[in-house]
GUTIVEX-572097 format. One line per field, with one value per residue (C-alpha): residue number from 1; x, y, z; residue in one letter. Coordinates in nm, 3 decimals, always signed. Each point is the difference from the previous one (the first is absolute). Last residue first. Example, Ala and Ser with C-alpha at 12.3 -4.5 7.8 and 13.67 -1.06 7.14 Angstrom:
REM GUTIVEX-572097
seq = c(2 1)
u = c(+1.367 -0.137)
v = c(-0.106 -0.344)
w = c(+0.714 +0.066)
type = c(S A)
//
This chain:
REM GUTIVEX-572097
seq = c(99 98 97 96 95 94 93 92 91 90 89 88 87 86 85 84 83 82 81 80 79 78 77 76 75 74 73 72 71 70 69 68 67 66 65 64 63 62 61 60 59 58 57 56 55 54 53 52 51 50 49 48 47 46 45 44 43 42 41 40 39 38 37 36 35 34 33 32 31 30 29 28 27 26 25 24 23 22 21 20 19 18 17 16 15 14 13 12 11 10 9 8 7 6 5 4 3 2 1)
u = c(-4.208 -0.302 +0.060 +0.124 -0.272 -0.256 +0.115 +0.011 -0.339 -0.162 +0.164 -0.123 -0.357 +0.007 +0.173 -0.252 -0.284 +0.152 +0.054 +0.281 +0.293 +0.340 +0.112 -0.109 +0.192 +0.297 +0.033 -0.045 +0.312 -0.016 -0.336 +0.153 +0.263 -0.221 -0.261 +0.262 +0.151 -0.299 -0.210 +0.239 +0.130 +0.358 -0.007 -0.009 +0.320 +0.175 +0.217 -0.241 +0.049 -0.315 -0.091 -0.101 -0.281 +0.024 -0.266 +0.218 +0.003 +0.367 +0.134 +0.101 +0.205 -0.047 +0.220 -0.046 -0.196 -0.344 -0.130 -0.351 -0.047 -0.251 -0.099 -0.205 -0.215 -0.089 -0.116 -0.211 -0.210 -0.027 -0.132 +0.250 +0.198 +0.303 -0.214 -0.213 +0.305 +0.160 -0.314 -0.008 +0.364 -0.074 -0.303 +0.194 +0.309 -0.213 -0.158 +0.351 +0.100 -0.308 +0.048)
v = c(+5.980 +0.219 +0.057 -0.347 -0.169 +0.218 -0.090 -0.378 -0.010 +0.198 -0.227 -0.314 +0.119 +0.105 -0.323 -0.211 +0.178 -0.046 -0.367 -0.184 +0.098 -0.019 +0.358 -0.021 -0.319 +0.133 +0.302 +0.336 +0.196 -0.121 +0.171 +0.336 -0.008 -0.148 +0.283 +0.281 -0.071 -0.058 +0.243 +0.288 +0.205 -0.121 +0.105 +0.369 -0.040 -0.142 -0.306 -0.260 -0.377 -0.215 -0.198 -0.347 -0.132 -0.273 -0.266 -0.247 -0.278 +0.030 +0.098 -0.356 -0.008 -0.139 +0.147 +0.296 +0.181 +0.163 +0.312 +0.061 +0.320 +0.270 +0.280 -0.234 -0.090 +0.368 +0.017 -0.314 +0.151 -0.197 -0.333 -0.219 -0.111 +0.218 +0.308 -0.054 -0.027 +0.308 +0.202 -0.107 +0.090 +0.359 +0.047 -0.123 +0.208 +0.309 -0.079 -0.057 +0.343 +0.163 -0.132)
w = c(+1.361 -0.078 -0.374 -0.098 +0.202 -0.166 -0.348 +0.066 +0.178 -0.286 -0.255 +0.180 +0.004 -0.360 -0.112 +0.195 -0.168 -0.347 +0.054 -0.180 +0.227 -0.164 +0.069 +0.360 +0.079 -0.191 +0.238 -0.173 -0.092 -0.357 -0.044 +0.122 -0.271 -0.264 +0.042 +0.000 -0.341 -0.228 +0.203 -0.066 +0.293 -0.031 -0.370 +0.090 +0.204 -0.301 -0.004 -0.101 +0.005 -0.013 +0.315 -0.093 +0.219 +0.262 +0.043 +0.195 -0.255 -0.102 +0.340 +0.079 -0.314 -0.351 -0.263 -0.248 +0.252 -0.050 +0.182 -0.109 -0.204 +0.085 -0.242 -0.217 +0.301 +0.041 -0.358 +0.044 +0.275 +0.327 +0.109 -0.195 +0.305 -0.069 -0.075 +0.318 +0.218 -0.161 +0.059 +0.361 +0.029 -0.127 +0.226 +0.308 -0.095 -0.019 +0.331 +0.150 -0.127 +0.164 +0.349)
type = c(S F V N T F L F T K L G S K F F N L S T T S R L S E P L K N W I V P A Y L S F A A E G H K T R D R P V T L L G S G S S R L H R S L E Y C L L L N S I Y K P G L G N I A K Y V L L L L K F E I R Q S V P)
//
């Protein structure tokens, strides 16, 4: 499916940006979610989703990328290997489509 291929490419770009493998201008668009106090979700690799009320803004990378990144399981977000991330991401996307 085409929409999952788009999400795959987008999430791969986010993974690379977060781990210092992608372009700096992409990394600057993503903000790590930080809490004022320590909770279990503190180190879960979530991204802050900026607030935008326009329909046009929903398609922006800086808004859409954190939304779909935060839907990934924590085990996938926190992986350190690019190849393992790709493999796990494909599995995750296909199971969501065909289940």
